Phi, psi and omega in degrees: 000124182295141178274144180255140182268124184268117180282125178302132182245323181279163179299318185288328178292322177296315179298317182293328179269359180291157179285173186297324182293312179300320185288326178297319180296317186290325180292319183291320179300314179295319178300314176302316183296317177302308183297323180293320183293321177300314177294320184294315180295314179300310182291321176304312179298317180295312184290327175300313183294318180295319176295318180296313181293328177297321180291318179295321182289319177301316178296316179295325181300310186286337178270357183281160185269329182203170183297323178300317181291317182289326174303316179292323175292328183299338177294345177277358181231064180298342183255008181266118174291332177292322178293320176295317175301318180300316180303312176301320180295320176294316177301318179291315180304309185294329177298324184273358174107200181278165178302327181298323184287347184269344186302121179078001183257094178291336183288322178291324179295321176297325176298315179299312178299321184288324177299324177292316182296315177301317178294324181291313178302317179294318180294322177295314178302325176293317179292332182279348186301134178074352179293323178302330175299324180296317181293325178296313178299312177306324186276326184267330186302316178301321180290325176294318178296326180289326182293317178299324180289321177297320182295320177298321180289327177296321179287334175290318175297324177293323178295320176292321176302312186294317188273340184073012184230141178250025183285173190289327176301330180279320184276327190299312181304314183294321180289325177298310181302317182293318183289337177299316179296319179295316177299323181288320175302314179296321176298325178279329183287319187303302173303323183297314184285327174298308179295324178293320176293323180292320179294320182298314181300318178297317179294324174299315180301316182294322180295321174298312174308312181298311175302314175295324177290324181298318181295315180299323182298313180297317180299325180293314179305311185294323172298323177293322173304310183298318179296322178297319180298313184297319186290332184277000000 
């Protein structure tokens, strides 16, 4: 009695019947997808918390009476990049002495500005950590899927050559296997590119908040210097 070959019809059947190259591509794509989703969830929480604490700290800053009081309040916002920049600015200000000693000293004011810039750059780099992986995955995943597709089509042509027949039963399994890798690559790339663009936009907003606050901080210091001059 001749044995009949059962053509795989389900996705899992196609994956189980796939060659080692297709399985390797699918494994890499699924690993990249897990990594991307871990980054997406973590980064979404981090940016949401940073934005919320930024707003609370800025409100607390403008309602504060003096730098010492605001410095104490800033400890309540450990996840606020703006609060971290403020701490760096105050520390640098205290290193340089009182506001009276800053009067007419542009070099010391430049030191404060550079301290704020360094702190801003450090905070933004922390927020940008692992975001590049999303861009890499979004760019590479479709090509990895395409590689699996090309390999599967090559196997289909080899099957045609070996059997001497080009009927659908011979070609369909290889083509289906090939297209699964392409679909997986696109499925991995789409959420990665959407999340990357979203996170970049959110980080830019936070960077703008930091820059505006830094300018306000410098203006406050300069106004304190001017008030000290008039008082003297």
